[in-house]
PDB file of N, H, CA, C and O in Angstrom:
ATOM      1  N   MET A   1       0.826  -1.203   0.000  1.00  0.00           N
ATOM      2  CA  MET A   1       0.000   0.000   0.000  1.00  0.00           C
ATOM      3  C   MET A   1       0.867   1.262   0.000  1.00  0.00           C
ATOM      4  O   MET A   1       0.528   2.245  -0.659  1.00  0.00           O
ATOM      5  N   ALA A   2       1.986   1.239   0.738  1.00  0.00           N
ATOM      6  H   ALA A   2       2.261   0.441   1.274  1.00  0.00           H
ATOM      7  CA  ALA A   2       2.860   2.408   0.791  1.00  0.00           C
ATOM      8  C   ALA A   2       3.432   2.725  -0.581  1.00  0.00           C
ATOM      9  O   ALA A   2       3.629   3.889  -0.928  1.00  0.00           O
ATOM     10  N   GLU A   3       3.699   1.675  -1.364  1.00  0.00           N
ATOM     11  H   GLU A   3       3.539   0.729  -1.082  1.00  0.00           H
ATOM     12  CA  GLU A   3       4.264   1.871  -2.688  1.00  0.00           C
ATOM     13  C   GLU A   3       3.310   2.685  -3.563  1.00  0.00           C
ATOM     14  O   GLU A   3       3.744   3.595  -4.269  1.00  0.00           O
ATOM     15  N   VAL A   4       2.038   2.370  -3.522  1.00  0.00           N
ATOM     16  H   VAL A   4       1.685   1.631  -2.948  1.00  0.00           H
ATOM     17  CA  VAL A   4       1.043   3.088  -4.318  1.00  0.00           C
ATOM     18  C   VAL A   4       0.945   4.539  -3.875  1.00  0.00           C
ATOM     19  O   VAL A   4       0.880   5.437  -4.714  1.00  0.00           O
ATOM     20  N   GLN A   5       0.934   4.781  -2.566  1.00  0.00           N
ATOM     21  H   GLN A   5       0.987   4.051  -1.884  1.00  0.00           H
ATOM     22  CA  GLN A   5       0.870   6.150  -2.054  1.00  0.00           C
ATOM     23  C   GLN A   5       2.108   6.932  -2.455  1.00  0.00           C
ATOM     24  O   GLN A   5       2.007   8.098  -2.835  1.00  0.00           O
ATOM     25  N   ASP A   6       3.285   6.299  -2.375  1.00  0.00           N
ATOM     26  H   ASP A   6       3.367   5.351  -2.066  1.00  0.00           H
ATOM     27  CA  ASP A   6       4.516   6.977  -2.760  1.00  0.00           C
ATOM     28  C   ASP A   6       4.489   7.362  -4.232  1.00  0.00           C
ATOM     29  O   ASP A   6       4.918   8.456  -4.598  1.00  0.00           O
ATOM     30  N   ARG A   7       3.984   6.464  -5.079  1.00  0.00           N
ATOM     31  H   ARG A   7       3.636   5.575  -4.781  1.00  0.00           H
ATOM     32  CA  ARG A   7       3.906   6.783  -6.497  1.00  0.00           C
ATOM     33  C   ARG A   7       2.950   7.933  -6.756  1.00  0.00           C
ATOM     34  O   ARG A   7       3.212   8.774  -7.615  1.00  0.00           O
ATOM     35  N   GLY A   8       1.845   7.980  -6.023  1.00  0.00           N
ATOM     36  H   GLY A   8       1.632   7.296  -5.325  1.00  0.00           H
ATOM     37  CA  GLY A   8       0.908   9.081  -6.171  1.00  0.00           C
ATOM     38  C   GLY A   8       1.528  10.401  -5.755  1.00  0.00           C
ATOM     39  O   GLY A   8       1.343  11.421  -6.419  1.00  0.00           O
ATOM     40  N   ALA A   9       2.263  10.379  -4.656  1.00  0.00           N
ATOM     41  H   ALA A   9       2.414   9.551  -4.117  1.00  0.00           H
ATOM     42  CA  ALA A   9       2.942  11.585  -4.182  1.00  0.00           C
ATOM     43  C   ALA A   9       4.020  12.010  -5.172  1.00  0.00           C
ATOM     44  O   ALA A   9       4.172  13.197  -5.461  1.00  0.00           O
ATOM     45  N   LEU A  10       4.765  11.041  -5.689  1.00  0.00           N
ATOM     46  H   LEU A  10       4.642  10.076  -5.454  1.00  0.00           H
ATOM     47  CA  LEU A  10       5.810  11.344  -6.665  1.00  0.00           C
ATOM     48  C   LEU A  10       5.204  11.963  -7.920  1.00  0.00           C
ATOM     49  O   LEU A  10       5.727  12.941  -8.452  1.00  0.00           O
ATOM     50  N   LYS A  11       4.110  11.393  -8.385  1.00  0.00           N
ATOM     51  H   LYS A  11       3.684  10.598  -7.952  1.00  0.00           H
ATOM     52  CA  LYS A  11       3.439  11.941  -9.571  1.00  0.00           C
ATOM     53  C   LYS A  11       2.981  13.375  -9.323  1.00  0.00           C
ATOM     54  O   LYS A  11       3.115  14.233 -10.195  1.00  0.00           O
ATOM     55  N   ALA A  12       2.444  13.631  -8.142  1.00  0.00           N
ATOM     56  H   ALA A  12       2.335  12.934  -7.433  1.00  0.00           H
ATOM     57  CA  ALA A  12       1.981  14.985  -7.813  1.00  0.00           C
ATOM     58  C   ALA A  12       3.138  15.973  -7.802  1.00  0.00           C
ATOM     59  O   ALA A  12       3.012  17.088  -8.308  1.00  0.00           O
ATOM     60  N   ILE A  13       4.260  15.569  -7.228  1.00  0.00           N
ATOM     61  H   ILE A  13       4.363  14.663  -6.817  1.00  0.00           H
ATOM     62  CA  ILE A  13       5.435  16.451  -7.187  1.00  0.00           C
ATOM     63  C   ILE A  13       5.946  16.720  -8.603  1.00  0.00           C
ATOM     64  O   ILE A  13       6.253  17.860  -8.951  1.00  0.00           O
ATOM     65  N   GLU A  14       6.035  15.670  -9.411  1.00  0.00           N
ATOM     66  H   GLU A  14       5.785  14.744  -9.128  1.00  0.00           H
ATOM     67  CA  GLU A  14       6.519  15.843 -10.780  1.00  0.00           C
ATOM     68  C   GLU A  14       5.591  16.747 -11.590  1.00  0.00           C
ATOM     69  O   GLU A  14       6.059  17.597 -12.348  1.00  0.00           O
ATOM     70  N   GLU A  15       4.278  16.568 -11.434  1.00  0.00           N
ATOM     71  H   GLU A  15       3.898  15.877 -10.819  1.00  0.00           H
ATOM     72  CA  GLU A  15       3.330  17.406 -12.164  1.00  0.00           C
ATOM     73  C   GLU A  15       3.404  18.859 -11.700  1.00  0.00           C
ATOM     74  O   GLU A  15       3.345  19.780 -12.515  1.00  0.00           O
ATOM     75  N   THR A  16       3.532  19.057 -10.402  1.00  0.00           N
ATOM     76  H   THR A  16       3.580  18.309  -9.740  1.00  0.00           H
ATOM     77  CA  THR A  16       3.640  20.419  -9.878  1.00  0.00           C
ATOM     78  C   THR A  16       4.895  21.100 -10.413  1.00  0.00           C
ATOM     79  O   THR A  16       4.856  22.259 -10.826  1.00  0.00           O
ATOM     80  N   ALA A  17       6.003  20.374 -10.404  1.00  0.00           N
ATOM     81  H   ALA A  17       6.036  19.432 -10.069  1.00  0.00           H
ATOM     82  CA  ALA A  17       7.257  20.933 -10.917  1.00  0.00           C
ATOM     83  C   ALA A  17       7.119  21.287 -12.393  1.00  0.00           C
ATOM     84  O   ALA A  17       7.602  22.329 -12.834  1.00  0.00           O
ATOM     85  N   SER A  18       6.461  20.421 -13.153  1.00  0.00           N
ATOM     86  H   SER A  18       6.068  19.574 -12.795  1.00  0.00           H
ATOM     87  CA  SER A  18       6.266  20.688 -14.584  1.00  0.00           C
ATOM     88  C   SER A  18       5.441  21.954 -14.804  1.00  0.00           C
ATOM     89  O   SER A  18       5.772  22.781 -15.653  1.00  0.00           O
ATOM     90  N   TRP A  19       4.365  22.097 -14.030  1.00  0.00           N
ATOM     91  H   TRP A  19       4.096  21.425 -13.340  1.00  0.00           H
ATOM     92  CA  TRP A  19       3.525  23.294 -14.170  1.00  0.00           C
ATOM     93  C   TRP A  19       4.275  24.559 -13.765  1.00  0.00           C
ATOM     94  O   TRP A  19       4.146  25.597 -14.414  1.00  0.00           O
ATOM     95  N   LEU A  20       5.058  24.470 -12.694  1.00  0.00           N
ATOM     96  H   LEU A  20       5.163  23.627 -12.167  1.00  0.00           H
ATOM     97  CA  LEU A  20       5.837  25.641 -12.272  1.00  0.00           C
ATOM     98  C   LEU A  20       6.849  26.032 -13.342  1.00  0.00           C
ATOM     99  O   LEU A  20       7.007  27.211 -13.655  1.00  0.00           O
ATOM    100  N   GLU A  21       7.533  25.037 -13.900  1.00  0.00           N
ATOM    101  H   GLU A  21       7.405  24.078 -13.646  1.00  0.00           H
ATOM    102  CA  GLU A  21       8.512  25.317 -14.953  1.00  0.00           C
ATOM    103  C   GLU A  21       7.831  25.924 -16.182  1.00  0.00           C
ATOM    104  O   GLU A  21       8.364  26.850 -16.794  1.00  0.00           O
ATOM    105  N   LEU A  22       6.671  25.409 -16.538  1.00  0.00           N
ATOM    106  H   LEU A  22       6.238  24.657 -16.042  1.00  0.00           H
ATOM    107  CA  LEU A  22       5.922  25.953 -17.666  1.00  0.00           C
ATOM    108  C   LEU A  22       5.509  27.400 -17.410  1.00  0.00           C
ATOM    109  O   LEU A  22       5.587  28.244 -18.303  1.00  0.00           O
ATOM    110  N   ALA A  23       5.072  27.675 -16.189  1.00  0.00           N
ATOM    111  H   ALA A  23       5.009  26.989 -15.464  1.00  0.00           H
ATOM    112  CA  ALA A  23       4.663  29.036 -15.839  1.00  0.00           C
ATOM    113  C   ALA A  23       5.833  30.011 -15.942  1.00  0.00           C
ATOM    114  O   ALA A  23       5.660  31.151 -16.374  1.00  0.00           O
ATOM    115  N   VAL A  24       7.016  29.563 -15.548  1.00  0.00           N
ATOM    116  H   VAL A  24       7.156  28.637 -15.197  1.00  0.00           H
ATOM    117  CA  VAL A  24       8.209  30.417 -15.644  1.00  0.00           C
ATOM    118  C   VAL A  24       8.588  30.605 -17.112  1.00  0.00           C
ATOM    119  O   VAL A  24       8.836  31.725 -17.559  1.00  0.00           O
ATOM    120  N   GLU A  25       8.632  29.492 -17.863  1.00  0.00           N
ATOM    121  H   GLU A  25       8.431  28.582 -17.500  1.00  0.00           H
ATOM    122  CA  GLU A  25       9.029  29.567 -19.272  1.00  0.00           C
ATOM    123  C   GLU A  25       8.074  30.423 -20.104  1.00  0.00           C
ATOM    124  O   GLU A  25       8.493  31.064 -21.067  1.00  0.00           O
ATOM    125  N   SER A  26       6.808  30.432 -19.737  1.00  0.00           N
ATOM    126  H   SER A  26       6.468  29.911 -18.954  1.00  0.00           H
ATOM    127  CA  SER A  26       5.827  31.208 -20.496  1.00  0.00           C
ATOM    128  C   SER A  26       5.753  32.662 -20.036  1.00  0.00           C
ATOM    129  O   SER A  26       5.056  33.474 -20.645  1.00  0.00           O
ATOM    130  N   GLY A  27       6.467  32.987 -18.967  1.00  0.00           N
ATOM    131  H   GLY A  27       7.032  32.327 -18.472  1.00  0.00           H
ATOM    132  CA  GLY A  27       6.484  34.352 -18.481  1.00  0.00           C
ATOM    133  C   GLY A  27       5.360  34.687 -17.514  1.00  0.00           C
ATOM    134  O   GLY A  27       5.222  35.842 -17.111  1.00  0.00           O
ATOM    135  N   VAL A  28       4.558  33.709 -17.136  1.00  0.00           N
ATOM    136  H   VAL A  28       4.670  32.770 -17.464  1.00  0.00           H
ATOM    137  CA  VAL A  28       3.463  33.954 -16.197  1.00  0.00           C
ATOM    138  C   VAL A  28       4.004  34.240 -14.800  1.00  0.00           C
ATOM    139  O   VAL A  28       3.464  35.077 -14.077  1.00  0.00           O
ATOM    140  N   LEU A  29       5.068  33.545 -14.428  1.00  0.00           N
ATOM    141  H   LEU A  29       5.506  32.865 -15.016  1.00  0.00           H
ATOM    142  CA  LEU A  29       5.712  33.759 -13.123  1.00  0.00           C
ATOM    143  C   LEU A  29       7.157  34.152 -13.325  1.00  0.00           C
ATOM    144  O   LEU A  29       7.813  33.641 -14.232  1.00  0.00           O
ATOM    145  N   PRO A  30       7.670  35.052 -12.496  1.00  0.00           N
ATOM    146  CA  PRO A  30       9.106  35.323 -12.548  1.00  0.00           C
ATOM    147  C   PRO A  30       9.860  34.115 -11.997  1.00  0.00           C
ATOM    148  O   PRO A  30       9.358  33.421 -11.112  1.00  0.00           O
ATOM    149  N   ALA A  31      11.039  33.865 -12.504  1.00  0.00           N
ATOM    150  H   ALA A  31      11.446  34.428 -13.223  1.00  0.00           H
ATOM    151  CA  ALA A  31      11.808  32.667 -12.148  1.00  0.00           C
ATOM    152  C   ALA A  31      12.070  32.560 -10.652  1.00  0.00           C
ATOM    153  O   ALA A  31      12.141  31.454 -10.116  1.00  0.00           O
ATOM    154  N   ALA A  32      12.214  33.682  -9.978  1.00  0.00           N
ATOM    155  H   ALA A  32      12.156  34.580 -10.413  1.00  0.00           H
ATOM    156  CA  ALA A  32      12.536  33.645  -8.549  1.00  0.00           C
ATOM    157  C   ALA A  32      11.396  33.081  -7.704  1.00  0.00           C
ATOM    158  O   ALA A  32      11.648  32.479  -6.660  1.00  0.00           O
ATOM    159  N   LYS A  33      10.167  33.262  -8.128  1.00  0.00           N
ATOM    160  H   LYS A  33       9.962  33.751  -8.976  1.00  0.00           H
ATOM    161  CA  LYS A  33       9.015  32.824  -7.330  1.00  0.00           C
ATOM    162  C   LYS A  33       9.029  31.319  -7.062  1.00  0.00           C
ATOM    163  O   LYS A  33       9.054  30.913  -5.900  1.00  0.00           O
ATOM    164  N   PRO A  34       9.015  30.481  -8.099  1.00  0.00           N
ATOM    165  CA  PRO A  34       8.947  29.046  -7.834  1.00  0.00           C
ATOM    166  C   PRO A  34      10.296  28.382  -7.600  1.00  0.00           C
ATOM    167  O   PRO A  34      10.352  27.180  -7.343  1.00  0.00           O
ATOM    168  N   ALA A  35      11.370  29.132  -7.683  1.00  0.00           N
ATOM    169  H   ALA A  35      11.325  30.109  -7.892  1.00  0.00           H
ATOM    170  CA  ALA A  35      12.698  28.523  -7.557  1.00  0.00           C
ATOM    171  C   ALA A  35      12.863  27.772  -6.238  1.00  0.00           C
ATOM    172  O   ALA A  35      13.384  26.657  -6.228  1.00  0.00           O
ATOM    173  N   SER A  36      12.432  28.360  -5.138  1.00  0.00           N
ATOM    174  H   SER A  36      12.009  29.266  -5.147  1.00  0.00           H
ATOM    175  CA  SER A  36      12.601  27.686  -3.853  1.00  0.00           C
ATOM    176  C   SER A  36      11.716  26.451  -3.761  1.00  0.00           C
ATOM    177  O   SER A  36      12.102  25.453  -3.152  1.00  0.00           O
ATOM    178  N   LEU A  37      10.531  26.511  -4.365  1.00  0.00           N
ATOM    179  H   LEU A  37      10.218  27.321  -4.860  1.00  0.00           H
ATOM    180  CA  LEU A  37       9.659  25.339  -4.377  1.00  0.00           C
ATOM    181  C   LEU A  37      10.277  24.207  -5.191  1.00  0.00           C
ATOM    182  O   LEU A  37      10.231  23.046  -4.784  1.00  0.00           O
ATOM    183  N   LEU A  38      10.849  24.544  -6.332  1.00  0.00           N
ATOM    184  H   LEU A  38      10.886  25.486  -6.663  1.00  0.00           H
ATOM    185  CA  LEU A  38      11.492  23.528  -7.157  1.00  0.00           C
ATOM    186  C   LEU A  38      12.729  22.967  -6.461  1.00  0.00           C
ATOM    187  O   LEU A  38      13.024  21.777  -6.575  1.00  0.00           O
ATOM    188  N   ASP A  39      13.447  23.822  -5.742  1.00  0.00           N
ATOM    189  H   ASP A  39      13.207  24.788  -5.649  1.00  0.00           H
ATOM    190  CA  ASP A  39      14.613  23.350  -4.987  1.00  0.00           C
ATOM    191  C   ASP A  39      14.215  22.336  -3.925  1.00  0.00           C
ATOM    192  O   ASP A  39      14.973  21.411  -3.634  1.00  0.00           O
ATOM    193  N   GLU A  40      13.043  22.502  -3.350  1.00  0.00           N
ATOM    194  H   GLU A  40      12.427  23.254  -3.587  1.00  0.00           H
ATOM    195  CA  GLU A  40      12.558  21.562  -2.341  1.00  0.00           C
ATOM    196  C   GLU A  40      11.933  20.324  -2.989  1.00  0.00           C
ATOM    197  O   GLU A  40      12.026  19.228  -2.435  1.00  0.00           O
ATOM    198  N   ALA A  41      11.313  20.481  -4.129  1.00  0.00           N
ATOM    199  H   ALA A  41      11.238  21.371  -4.579  1.00  0.00           H
ATOM    200  CA  ALA A  41      10.617  19.370  -4.783  1.00  0.00           C
ATOM    201  C   ALA A  41      11.588  18.299  -5.282  1.00  0.00           C
ATOM    202  O   ALA A  41      11.285  17.108  -5.214  1.00  0.00           O
ATOM    203  N   ASN A  42      12.732  18.711  -5.775  1.00  0.00           N
ATOM    204  H   ASN A  42      12.978  19.678  -5.830  1.00  0.00           H
ATOM    205  CA  ASN A  42      13.672  17.740  -6.338  1.00  0.00           C
ATOM    206  C   ASN A  42      14.177  16.726  -5.316  1.00  0.00           C
ATOM    207  O   ASN A  42      14.171  15.533  -5.617  1.00  0.00           O
ATOM    208  N   PRO A  43      14.616  17.135  -4.122  1.00  0.00           N
ATOM    209  CA  PRO A  43      15.042  16.136  -3.141  1.00  0.00           C
ATOM    210  C   PRO A  43      13.892  15.253  -2.660  1.00  0.00           C
ATOM    211  O   PRO A  43      14.089  14.065  -2.404  1.00  0.00           O
ATOM    212  N   VAL A  44      12.698  15.822  -2.536  1.00  0.00           N
ATOM    213  H   VAL A  44      12.538  16.787  -2.744  1.00  0.00           H
ATOM    214  CA  VAL A  44      11.543  15.021  -2.111  1.00  0.00           C
ATOM    215  C   VAL A  44      11.241  13.971  -3.174  1.00  0.00           C
ATOM    216  O   VAL A  44      10.964  12.819  -2.843  1.00  0.00           O
ATOM    217  N   ALA A  45      11.292  14.352  -4.435  1.00  0.00           N
ATOM    218  H   ALA A  45      11.517  15.289  -4.704  1.00  0.00           H
ATOM    219  CA  ALA A  45      11.064  13.399  -5.526  1.00  0.00           C
ATOM    220  C   ALA A  45      12.118  12.294  -5.497  1.00  0.00           C
ATOM    221  O   ALA A  45      11.802  11.126  -5.724  1.00  0.00           O
ATOM    222  N   ALA A  46      13.353  12.657  -5.221  1.00  0.00           N
ATOM    223  H   ALA A  46      13.610  13.605  -5.036  1.00  0.00           H
ATOM    224  CA  ALA A  46      14.420  11.652  -5.139  1.00  0.00           C
ATOM    225  C   ALA A  46      14.173  10.672  -3.986  1.00  0.00           C
ATOM    226  O   ALA A  46      14.384   9.468  -4.135  1.00  0.00           O
ATOM    227  N   ILE A  47      13.732  11.182  -2.858  1.00  0.00           N
ATOM    228  H   ILE A  47      13.561  12.159  -2.737  1.00  0.00           H
ATOM    229  CA  ILE A  47      13.430  10.317  -1.711  1.00  0.00           C
ATOM    230  C   ILE A  47      12.294   9.361  -2.050  1.00  0.00           C
ATOM    231  O   ILE A  47      12.373   8.170  -1.752  1.00  0.00           O
ATOM    232  N   LEU A  48      11.244   9.876  -2.668  1.00  0.00           N
ATOM    233  H   LEU A  48      11.179  10.844  -2.909  1.00  0.00           H
ATOM    234  CA  LEU A  48      10.105   9.030  -3.014  1.00  0.00           C
ATOM    235  C   LEU A  48      10.473   7.991  -4.068  1.00  0.00           C
ATOM    236  O   LEU A  48       9.987   6.860  -4.019  1.00  0.00           O
ATOM    237  N   THR A  49      11.320   8.361  -5.013  1.00  0.00           N
ATOM    238  H   THR A  49      11.714   9.279  -5.053  1.00  0.00           H
ATOM    239  CA  THR A  49      11.786   7.411  -6.022  1.00  0.00           C
ATOM    240  C   THR A  49      12.573   6.290  -5.370  1.00  0.00           C
ATOM    241  O   THR A  49      12.371   5.120  -5.696  1.00  0.00           O
ATOM    242  N   THR A  50      13.468   6.632  -4.451  1.00  0.00           N
ATOM    243  H   THR A  50      13.632   7.583  -4.185  1.00  0.00           H
ATOM    244  CA  THR A  50      14.252   5.628  -3.740  1.00  0.00           C
ATOM    245  C   THR A  50      13.359   4.718  -2.913  1.00  0.00           C
ATOM    246  O   THR A  50      13.555   3.503  -2.890  1.00  0.00           O
ATOM    247  N   THR A  51      12.386   5.296  -2.238  1.00  0.00           N
ATOM    248  H   THR A  51      12.226   6.283  -2.256  1.00  0.00           H
ATOM    249  CA  THR A  51      11.443   4.515  -1.426  1.00  0.00           C
ATOM    250  C   THR A  51      10.676   3.539  -2.302  1.00  0.00           C
ATOM    251  O   THR A  51      10.500   2.377  -1.937  1.00  0.00           O
ATOM    252  N   ASP A  52      10.222   4.005  -3.450  1.00  0.00           N
ATOM    253  H   ASP A  52      10.365   4.949  -3.747  1.00  0.00           H
ATOM    254  CA  ASP A  52       9.467   3.156  -4.369  1.00  0.00           C
ATOM    255  C   ASP A  52      10.333   1.996  -4.873  1.00  0.00           C
ATOM    256  O   ASP A  52       9.874   0.856  -4.931  1.00  0.00           O
ATOM    257  N   LYS A  53      11.581   2.289  -5.234  1.00  0.00           N
ATOM    258  H   LYS A  53      11.955   3.216  -5.186  1.00  0.00           H
ATOM    259  CA  LYS A  53      12.489   1.245  -5.715  1.00  0.00           C
ATOM    260  C   LYS A  53      12.749   0.205  -4.633  1.00  0.00           C
ATOM    261  O   LYS A  53      12.749  -0.996  -4.908  1.00  0.00           O
ATOM    262  N   LYS A  54      12.968   0.661  -3.413  1.00  0.00           N
ATOM    263  H   LYS A  54      12.968   1.636  -3.190  1.00  0.00           H
ATOM    264  CA  LYS A  54      13.215  -0.270  -2.314  1.00  0.00           C
ATOM    265  C   LYS A  54      11.981  -1.127  -2.027  1.00  0.00           C
ATOM    266  O   LYS A  54      12.099  -2.316  -1.729  1.00  0.00           O
ATOM    267  N   ALA A  55      10.809  -0.519  -2.118  1.00  0.00           N
ATOM    268  H   ALA A  55      10.713   0.446  -2.360  1.00  0.00           H
ATOM    269  CA  ALA A  55       9.568  -1.275  -1.882  1.00  0.00           C
ATOM    270  C   ALA A  55       9.380  -2.348  -2.947  1.00  0.00           C
ATOM    271  O   ALA A  55       8.940  -3.456  -2.640  1.00  0.00           O
ATOM    272  N   LYS A  56       9.708  -2.029  -4.188  1.00  0.00           N
ATOM    273  H   LYS A  56      10.066  -1.129  -4.437  1.00  0.00           H
ATOM    274  CA  LYS A  56       9.587  -2.992  -5.272  1.00  0.00           C
ATOM    275  C   LYS A  56      10.550  -4.156  -5.070  1.00  0.00           C
ATOM    276  O   LYS A  56      10.196  -5.310  -5.310  1.00  0.00           O
ATOM    277  N   ARG A  57      11.780  -3.847  -4.624  1.00  0.00           N
ATOM    278  H   ARG A  57      12.068  -2.910  -4.429  1.00  0.00           H
ATOM    279  CA  ARG A  57      12.768  -4.901  -4.396  1.00  0.00           C
ATOM    280  C   ARG A  57      12.371  -5.833  -3.272  1.00  0.00           C
ATOM    281  O   ARG A  57      12.618  -7.038  -3.328  1.00  0.00           O
ATOM    282  N   SER A  58      11.746  -5.259  -2.243  1.00  0.00           N
ATOM    283  H   SER A  58      11.545  -4.280  -2.198  1.00  0.00           H
ATOM    284  CA  SER A  58      11.367  -6.082  -1.086  1.00  0.00           C
ATOM    285  C   SER A  58      10.010  -6.753  -1.274  1.00  0.00           C
ATOM    286  O   SER A  58       9.548  -7.498  -0.409  1.00  0.00           O
ATOM    287  N   GLY A  59       9.381  -6.482  -2.408  1.00  0.00           N
ATOM    288  H   GLY A  59       9.756  -5.877  -3.110  1.00  0.00           H
ATOM    289  CA  GLY A  59       8.098  -7.092  -2.701  1.00  0.00           C
ATOM    290  C   GLY A  59       6.928  -6.381  -2.085  1.00  0.00           C
ATOM    291  O   GLY A  59       5.824  -6.927  -2.064  1.00  0.00           O
ATOM    292  N   GLY A  60       7.126  -5.176  -1.577  1.00  0.00           N
ATOM    293  H   GLY A  60       8.022  -4.732  -1.593  1.00  0.00           H
ATOM    294  CA  GLY A  60       6.048  -4.475  -0.916  1.00  0.00           C
ATOM    295  C   GLY A  60       5.670  -3.258  -1.602  1.00  0.00           C
ATOM    296  O   GLY A  60       4.764  -2.554  -1.156  1.00  0.00           O
TER     297      GLY A  60
END
């Protein structure tokens, strides 16, 4: 069950990062606004990816 929740959280983080990057690239947001959010999102995504991989290896 944790694996499914982690994947959902990872997907949400990836989608949020994509939308923030799109907003910056299109000029809707200045780059400084979402920069700190993206800086925080990347390590969280890495943690969730690692958790998901470990869960798959352990069969859970």
